[in-house]
C-alpha positions in Angstrom: -51.6 -21.4 66.7 -51.3 -24.2 64.2 -47.7 -25.0 63.3 -48.6 -25.5 59.5 -50.2 -22.0 59.5 -47.0 -20.5 61.1 -44.8 -22.0 58.4 -47.1 -20.5 55.8 -46.6 -16.9 57.2 -43.1 -17.4 58.5 -41.4 -15.0 56.0 -44.0 -12.3 56.5 -43.7 -12.5 60.3 -39.9 -12.4 60.2 -40.0 -9.3 57.9 -42.5 -7.6 60.2 -40.3 -8.3 63.3 -37.2 -7.0 61.5 -39.0 -3.8 60.3 -40.3 -3.2 63.9 -36.9 -3.6 65.4 -35.3 -1.2 63.0 -38.0 1.4 63.6 -37.6 1.2 67.4 -33.8 1.5 67.1 -34.1 4.7 65.0 -36.6 6.2 67.4 -34.4 5.4 70.4 -31.6 7.5 68.8 -33.9 10.5 68.3 -35.4 10.4 71.8 -32.3 9.5 73.8 -29.7 11.9 72.4 -30.4 15.5 73.0 -28.7 17.9 70.6 -25.5 19.5 72.0 -25.7 23.1 72.9 -22.8 24.0 70.6 -24.8 22.9 67.5 -27.7 25.2 68.4 -26.8 28.7 67.1 -29.3 31.4 66.7 -30.4 32.1 63.2 -29.2 35.7 63.5 -25.6 34.7 64.4 -25.4 32.5 61.3 -26.7 35.2 59.1 -24.2 37.8 60.3 -21.1 35.7 59.7 -19.6 36.2 56.3 -18.2 33.5 54.1 -15.6 33.9 51.4 -16.7 32.6 48.0 -14.7 32.0 44.9 -16.4 32.2 41.5 -15.0 30.6 38.3 -16.6 30.9 34.9 -17.1 27.6 33.0 -17.6 27.2 29.3 -18.3 24.1 27.2 -15.7 22.9 24.7 -15.3 19.9 22.5 -13.0 17.2 23.7 -11.7 14.5 21.4 -10.8 11.3 23.0 -8.9 8.5 21.4 -9.1 4.9 22.3 -6.3 2.6 21.2 -7.3 -1.0 20.8 -5.2 -3.9 19.6 -6.7 -6.8 17.8 -7.1 -8.7 14.6 -9.8 -8.3 12.0 -10.8 -10.9 9.5 -12.8 -10.2 6.3 -16.2 -11.8 5.8 -15.4 -12.6 2.2 -12.2 -12.7 0.1 -12.0 -12.9 -3.7 -9.0 -12.8 -6.0 -10.0 -10.9 -9.2 -8.3 -11.6 -12.5 -8.8 -10.8 -16.1 -10.7 -13.4 -18.1 -9.0 -12.3 -21.3 -5.8 -10.7 -22.3 -5.2 -7.0 -22.9 -3.3 -3.8 -21.9 -4.4 -2.1 -18.7 -5.9 1.3 -19.8 -7.1 2.6 -16.4 -7.2 1.8 -12.7 -10.5 2.6 -10.9 -9.7 1.8 -7.3 -6.3 2.2 -5.6 -4.8 -0.1 -3.0 -6.4 0.2 0.5 -9.5 2.1 -0.8 -13.0 0.8 -0.5 -15.1 -0.2 -3.4 -18.8 -0.6 -3.7 -20.4 -3.5 -5.7 -20.0 -2.8 -9.4 -17.2 -0.2 -9.1 -14.6 -0.3 -11.8 -11.3 -1.9 -10.6 -9.4 -2.2 -13.9 -10.3 -1.4 -17.5 -8.4 -3.2 -20.3 -7.9 -1.8 -23.8 -11.0 -2.8 -25.8 -10.3 -1.3 -29.2 -9.4 -4.6 -30.9 -12.4 -6.3 -29.2 -14.8 -3.8 -30.7 -13.3 -4.5 -34.1 -13.7 -8.2 -33.6 -17.3 -7.7 -32.6 -18.0 -5.6 -35.7 -16.3 -8.3 -37.9 -18.4 -11.1 -36.3 -21.6 -9.1 -36.9 -20.7 -8.6 -40.5 -20.0 -12.3 -40.9 -23.4 -13.1 -39.3 -25.2 -10.8 -41.8 -23.4 -12.6 -44.7 -24.4 -16.0 -43.3 -28.0 -14.9 -42.9 -28.1 -13.8 -46.6 -26.5 -17.0 -47.7 -29.0 -19.1 -45.7 -32.0 -17.2 -47.1 -30.7 -17.6 -50.7 -30.1 -21.3 -50.3 -33.5 -21.8 -48.7 -35.2 -20.1 -51.7 -33.2 -22.2 -54.1 -34.0 -25.3 -52.2 -37.7 -24.9 -53.0 -36.9 -24.9 -56.7 -34.5 -27.9 -56.3 -31.3 -26.0 -57.3 -29.8 -26.6 -53.8 -29.5 -30.0 -52.1 -30.5 -30.7 -48.5 -26.8 -31.0 -47.5 -26.0 -27.5 -48.9 -29.0 -26.1 -46.9 -27.8 -27.8 -43.7 -24.3 -26.4 -44.3 -25.8 -22.9 -44.6 -27.7 -23.5 -41.3 -24.5 -24.6 -39.6 -22.5 -21.6 -40.9 -25.3 -19.3 -39.6 -25.3 -20.8 -36.1 -21.5 -20.6 -36.0 -21.7 -16.9 -36.9 -24.2 -16.3 -34.2 -22.0 -18.1 -31.7 -19.0 -16.0 -32.8 -21.0 -12.7 -32.2 -21.9 -13.9 -28.7 -18.3 -14.8 -28.0 -17.1 -11.4 -29.2 -19.7 -9.6 -27.0 -18.7 -11.7 -24.0 -15.0 -11.0 -24.7 -15.7 -7.3 -24.9 -17.5 -7.5 -21.5 -14.4 -9.1 -20.0 -12.4 -5.9 -20.7 -13.7 -4.3 -17.5 -13.0 -5.8 -14.0 -15.6 -4.7 -11.5 -16.0 -5.3 -7.7 -18.3 -8.3 -7.1 -19.4 -7.0 -3.7 -18.7 -4.1 -1.3 -15.2 -4.2 0.2 -11.7 -2.9 0.2 -9.0 -3.5 -2.3 -6.1 -5.1 -0.4 -3.6 -5.5 -3.2 -3.3 -5.0 -6.9 -0.5 -6.5 -9.0 -1.0 -4.5 -12.2 -0.3 -0.9 -13.1 -1.6 1.3 -16.0 0.1 0.2 -19.2 0.8 -3.4 -18.1 -0.2 -6.3 -20.4 -2.2 -9.1 -18.8 
């Protein structure tokens, strides 16, 4: 037999030799050891002996298990909310320790005076629009100078800006959750002025 060929099949030959050895060892135990006479009992003798049996009824029931784990948790995001305008706290939407979904009301401030400011700004805007239109008509007939027309345009733009500011200020009266999370602490109570 060529030595290179033997190396090629070495693992197969070794496995076959081990398997053959184990098989022979098992067979030698079956052939060489006859069963003792005490183990051979007639089937009728085993059938006639009586055994005592205890029976217990089992039933399924719910079991609650508790696992106590120590550790520290860290939030993925933290934000400190604050009012962007001043006002009296009218209502609290989420209590300390409770969870809040994105957009949930946290605190609502009193918006009554902000509504009045918005109405006043809208009325001023209407007045400035009327003044601008009147000056523009008079400009075509040369009763109003270019400077007076530009003054009316500036007043109109200022009134529009004031309406936008009043609307924005009115929107600041509610503080909402910017993302899903839990409210860790709150430093205001209903009736406080912030």
